[in-house]
C-alpha positions as CSV (number, residue, x, y, z in Angstrom):
1,Q,94.6,89.2,122.9
2,A,94.8,90.9,119.6
3,A,96.7,94.2,119.8
4,R,94.8,97.4,119.7
5,V,95.3,99.4,116.4
6,S,94.7,103.0,115.8
7,C,93.3,103.4,112.2
8,T,94.1,107.2,112.0
9,G,96.2,108.1,108.9
10,M,96.1,104.7,107.4
11,T,95.4,104.2,103.8
12,A,92.7,101.6,102.7
13,P,95.1,99.0,101.5
14,L,97.2,99.2,104.7
15,L,94.1,99.2,106.9
16,L,93.0,95.9,105.0
17,V,96.4,94.2,105.7
18,V,96.2,95.2,109.5
19,L,92.6,93.9,109.8
20,L,93.4,90.6,108.0
21,A,96.4,90.2,110.4
22,L,94.4,90.8,113.4
23,L,91.8,88.4,112.3
24,A,94.5,85.7,111.7
25,V,95.8,86.0,115.2
26,D,92.6,86.4,117.1
27,S,91.9,82.6,117.0
28,S,93.0,80.6,120.1
29,V,96.6,79.6,120.3
30,A,95.5,75.9,120.7
31,D,94.0,75.9,117.2
32,A,97.3,77.1,115.8
33,V,99.3,74.1,117.2
34,Q,100.5,71.6,114.6
35,C,102.5,68.7,116.0
36,S,103.4,67.3,112.5
37,L,103.8,68.6,109.0
38,P,101.9,67.3,106.0
39,E,105.3,66.4,104.5
40,Q,108.8,67.1,105.4
41,P,110.2,70.3,103.7
42,H,113.2,70.1,101.4
43,I,114.3,73.8,102.4
44,L,114.3,74.9,106.1
45,V,115.0,78.6,106.8
46,Y,116.3,79.8,110.2
47,N,116.2,83.5,110.1
48,R,117.9,83.7,113.3
49,I,117.6,86.7,115.7
50,P,120.6,88.2,117.0
51,K,121.5,87.2,120.7
52,A,118.8,84.7,121.0
53,G,121.0,81.6,121.5
54,S,121.4,80.6,117.8
55,T,124.9,79.2,118.2
56,S,123.9,76.0,120.0
57,L,121.2,75.2,117.4
58,K,123.8,75.8,114.5
59,H,126.2,73.4,116.3
60,I,123.6,70.5,115.9
61,G,123.2,71.5,112.2
62,D,126.8,71.3,111.7
63,I,127.0,67.8,113.1
64,F,124.1,66.5,111.0
65,S,125.4,68.1,107.8
66,M,129.1,67.9,108.0
67,E,129.6,64.7,109.9
68,Q,126.6,62.6,108.9
69,G,125.9,64.2,105.5
70,R,122.2,64.2,106.3
71,Y,121.7,67.5,104.3
72,R,123.4,70.6,103.3
73,R,123.6,73.5,105.7
74,V,124.5,76.9,104.6
75,S,125.2,79.8,107.1
76,S,125.2,83.2,105.4
77,R,127.7,85.7,106.6
78,E,125.6,88.5,105.0
79,F,123.7,90.2,107.9
80,F,120.4,92.1,107.1
81,M,119.6,92.6,110.8
82,W,118.0,96.0,110.9
83,G,116.5,97.0,107.6
84,M,113.8,96.1,105.2
85,L,115.0,94.8,101.8
86,S,113.7,95.9,98.5
87,E,111.7,93.6,96.4
88,A,114.6,93.0,94.1
89,T,116.9,92.2,96.9
90,Q,114.3,89.8,98.4
91,A,113.8,88.1,95.0
92,E,117.5,87.7,94.5
93,L,117.8,86.2,98.0
94,V,115.0,83.8,97.3
95,R,116.5,82.7,94.1
96,N,119.9,82.1,95.8
97,I,118.5,80.1,98.6
98,T,116.4,78.1,96.3
99,S,119.2,77.3,93.9
100,L,121.4,75.9,97.0
101,A,119.1,73.0,97.4
102,G,119.3,69.9,95.1
103,P,116.5,67.8,93.8
104,S,113.7,67.1,96.1
105,S,113.7,63.4,95.3
106,N,117.1,63.3,97.1
107,P,116.8,64.0,100.9
108,R,120.6,64.5,101.2
109,T,120.4,67.5,99.0
110,A,117.8,69.1,101.3
111,L,119.0,72.4,102.6
112,F,119.0,74.0,106.2
113,Y,119.8,77.8,105.6
114,D,120.3,80.3,108.3
115,Q,121.0,84.0,108.3
116,H,120.2,87.2,110.2
117,V,117.4,88.4,108.0
118,R,113.6,89.3,108.3
119,F,111.1,86.8,107.1
120,I,110.5,86.7,103.5
121,D,107.4,85.2,101.7
122,F,108.9,83.0,99.0
123,S,105.5,82.6,97.3
124,Q,105.5,86.3,96.5
125,F,108.4,85.5,94.1
126,G,107.1,82.5,92.4
127,Q,108.9,80.0,94.6
128,P,107.4,77.3,97.0
129,Q,107.4,78.6,100.6
130,P,110.1,76.7,102.7
131,A,109.6,75.8,106.4
132,Y,110.7,78.4,108.9
133,I,112.0,78.0,112.4
134,N,113.3,80.4,114.9
135,V,114.1,81.0,118.6
136,V,112.9,83.8,120.6
137,R,114.3,85.3,123.8
138,D,112.9,87.6,126.6
139,P,113.4,91.0,124.9
140,V,115.0,92.5,128.0
141,E,117.5,89.6,128.4
142,R,118.3,89.9,124.8
143,F,118.9,93.6,124.9
144,V,121.2,93.4,127.8
145,S,123.1,90.4,126.4
146,S,123.6,92.4,123.2
147,Y,124.9,95.3,125.2
148,Y,127.6,93.3,126.9
149,Y,128.5,91.0,124.2
150,F,129.4,94.0,121.7
151,L,131.1,95.9,124.6
152,R,132.9,93.1,126.5
153,Y,132.8,89.7,124.9
154,R,134.1,88.4,121.6
155,S,133.1,91.2,119.5
156,M,135.3,91.8,116.6
157,K,134.7,95.6,116.8
158,R,135.3,95.6,120.5
159,Q,138.6,97.7,120.2
160,E,136.9,100.0,117.6
161,L,133.9,100.5,120.0
162,A,136.2,101.2,123.0
163,A,138.0,103.8,121.0
164,K,134.8,105.4,120.1
165,L,133.1,105.4,123.6
166,G,136.0,106.1,125.6
167,A,135.0,105.8,129.3
168,Q,131.4,104.8,128.2
169,A,132.8,101.5,127.2
170,N,133.1,100.5,130.7
171,W,129.6,101.6,131.7
172,T,127.2,99.0,133.0
173,I,123.9,98.8,131.4
174,D,122.2,100.6,134.3
175,E,124.7,103.6,133.8
176,C,123.9,103.6,130.1
177,L,120.2,103.6,130.7
178,Q,120.3,106.2,133.5
179,Q,122.1,108.5,131.1
180,R,120.6,107.2,127.8
181,T,120.5,110.6,126.1
182,Q,124.3,110.6,126.4
183,C,125.0,106.9,126.2
184,M,126.5,106.5,122.6
185,W,125.8,102.8,122.5
186,F,122.2,103.3,123.3
187,Q,121.7,106.1,120.7
188,D,123.6,104.2,118.0
189,N,121.4,101.0,118.6
190,L,117.8,102.2,118.9
191,L,116.8,99.8,116.2
192,E,117.6,96.8,118.8
193,H,114.4,97.6,120.3
194,N,111.5,95.3,119.1
195,L,114.0,93.7,116.8
196,Q,112.2,90.3,117.2
197,T,108.9,91.9,116.1
198,M,110.5,93.2,113.0
199,F,112.1,89.8,112.2
200,F,108.8,88.1,112.3
201,C,107.0,90.8,110.6
202,G,109.1,90.9,107.4
203,H,109.3,93.5,104.6
204,S,105.7,94.5,104.0
205,E,104.6,98.1,104.4
206,V,103.5,97.6,108.0
207,C,106.8,96.5,108.9
208,R,108.6,99.7,108.4
209,S,108.7,100.5,112.1
210,P,107.5,98.9,115.3
211,S,103.9,99.2,115.8
212,A,100.7,97.3,116.9
213,A,100.0,96.6,113.1
214,A,103.6,95.2,112.7
215,L,103.1,93.1,115.8
216,A,99.8,91.8,114.4
217,Q,101.6,90.8,111.2
218,A,104.5,89.2,113.1
219,K,102.0,87.0,115.0
220,R,100.1,86.1,111.7
221,N,103.5,85.0,110.2
222,M,104.5,83.2,113.3
223,I,101.5,80.9,113.2
224,T,101.2,80.6,109.5
225,H,104.8,80.0,108.2
226,Y,107.0,78.7,111.2
227,A,107.1,74.9,112.0
228,V,108.6,75.7,115.4
229,V,109.3,78.8,117.4
230,G,111.4,77.8,120.3
231,L,112.6,79.7,123.4
232,T,116.1,80.3,124.5
233,S,115.3,79.7,128.1
234,R,113.9,76.2,127.3
235,F,116.5,75.1,124.9
236,K,116.1,71.3,125.5
237,D,112.4,71.3,124.8
238,T,112.9,73.4,121.8
239,V,115.1,70.8,120.3
240,R,112.5,68.0,121.3
241,L,110.1,69.9,119.5
242,L,112.4,70.3,116.4
243,E,113.0,66.5,116.6
244,H,109.3,65.7,116.6
245,T,108.1,68.3,113.9
246,L,111.2,68.1,111.5
247,P,112.7,64.5,112.0
248,H,114.8,64.7,108.7
249,F,116.5,67.9,109.9
250,F,116.6,67.2,113.7
251,G,116.1,63.5,114.3
252,N,118.0,62.4,117.4
253,A,119.1,66.0,117.9
254,T,118.8,66.0,121.6
255,K,121.8,63.6,121.8
256,F,124.0,66.5,120.5
257,I,123.0,69.4,122.7
258,K,126.1,71.1,123.5
259,H,126.9,72.4,126.8
260,R,125.9,75.9,126.9
261,N,128.3,78.3,128.7
262,R,127.3,81.4,130.4
263,N,128.7,84.6,129.2
264,P,131.6,85.2,131.7
265,N,131.5,89.0,130.8
266,K,127.6,89.5,131.3
267,G,128.2,92.4,133.6
268,P,126.3,93.1,136.9
269,G,122.7,92.4,137.4
270,L,120.0,94.7,136.1
271,S,118.1,97.1,138.5
272,K,114.3,97.1,138.5
273,E,114.2,100.7,137.1
274,S,116.5,99.6,134.2
275,E,114.3,96.6,133.5
276,A,111.2,98.7,133.6
277,V,112.6,101.2,131.1
278,L,113.6,98.4,128.7
279,R,110.3,96.7,129.1
280,H,108.6,99.9,128.0
281,L,111.0,100.5,125.1
282,N,110.4,96.8,123.9
283,Q,106.6,96.5,124.4
284,Y,105.9,95.0,121.2
285,D,108.6,92.4,121.5
286,T,107.3,91.7,125.0
287,E,103.9,90.9,123.8
288,L,105.3,88.8,120.9
289,F,107.4,86.8,123.4
290,E,104.4,86.2,125.6
291,Y,102.4,85.0,122.5
292,A,105.3,82.9,121.4
293,R,105.7,81.2,124.9
294,Q,102.1,80.6,125.1
295,L,102.1,78.9,121.7
296,F,105.3,77.0,122.7
297,D,103.7,75.7,125.9
298,E,100.6,74.5,124.1
299,K,102.8,72.7,121.6
300,V,104.9,71.0,124.1
301,Q,101.7,69.9,126.2
302,Q,100.1,68.6,123.0
303,C,103.0,67.0,121.1
304,L,105.5,66.1,123.8
305,T,105.8,64.9,127.5
306,P,108.1,67.4,129.0
307,D,110.9,66.0,131.1
308,I,110.4,68.7,133.8
309,L,107.9,71.5,134.0
310,P,109.5,74.9,133.7
311,A,110.5,76.4,137.1
312,P,109.0,79.7,138.1
313,R,110.7,82.6,136.3
314,P,113.4,84.3,138.5
315,S,113.5,88.2,138.6
316,L,115.7,89.6,135.9
317,A,117.1,92.0,138.6
318,N,119.0,88.9,139.9
319,D,120.0,87.0,136.9
320,I,119.9,88.7,133.5
321,D,122.0,86.6,131.2
322,N,121.6,82.8,131.2
323,A,121.9,82.0,127.3
324,P,124.8,81.3,125.3
325,P,126.5,84.0,123.1
């Protein structure tokens, strides 16, 4: 269902953008399914969402680019995770990405580019629009994974955070949420909420903060510009969809699925009360995730024969963090 939007206080241009976005996502998910592309893209952009399991997908890209020379892969170390970019910065990034690819007549000069950055419409800057891919994760799982990752697991800032947080560095996520007005990590990371919606929304005016309008724009971009949006919880089927839809970039990729280790420092399970708090705070991400899951299921059914149907989803209170770091 399309999100409800309050029009109070909106300017006419902003209201038009919202209405167009809502109309674009009002059609059935089945109508949005595309099993193959008219032609294989020469540039593929993975604007990866933090803590959604991107490491495993990057591993496959490394094999195909470095060991097999199938294409060029560039992984940017410049993170634009939480803010909107100015038009000038977007234009510069579009130019940089486009310049990294070679002649389209040579498949080996195709580019697989990944970066923590919001969606950018290349056509607004006079360049052909590349194909996009992404992987989404249940927003509660993603938030909790982010919490324990930065506090306990492989974070370069772990010691710096421990010095800043003091005793709070040892708090569980439940303790942090129960005392969230005092929990420094929680207060410093409010932009983590609904982050996936912001990544798909992009940099237009409606994307300044999480809202029903931003959610509608995110859905519209998802069905318009993304060749595949996978699920962290169904990584194998995600790779199979990538194989089918983008054979130049992911052909035979299932042979190289790396064993995905669980985070050994994921912390204790999440209480139902904490889950409810996080679900409320991430209401737009929750709706976007359900929309992406419906689109994913429809695409798997139409385009593939799944090896195994997904099992019933366990309670997050029992097992909160199954994905790779």
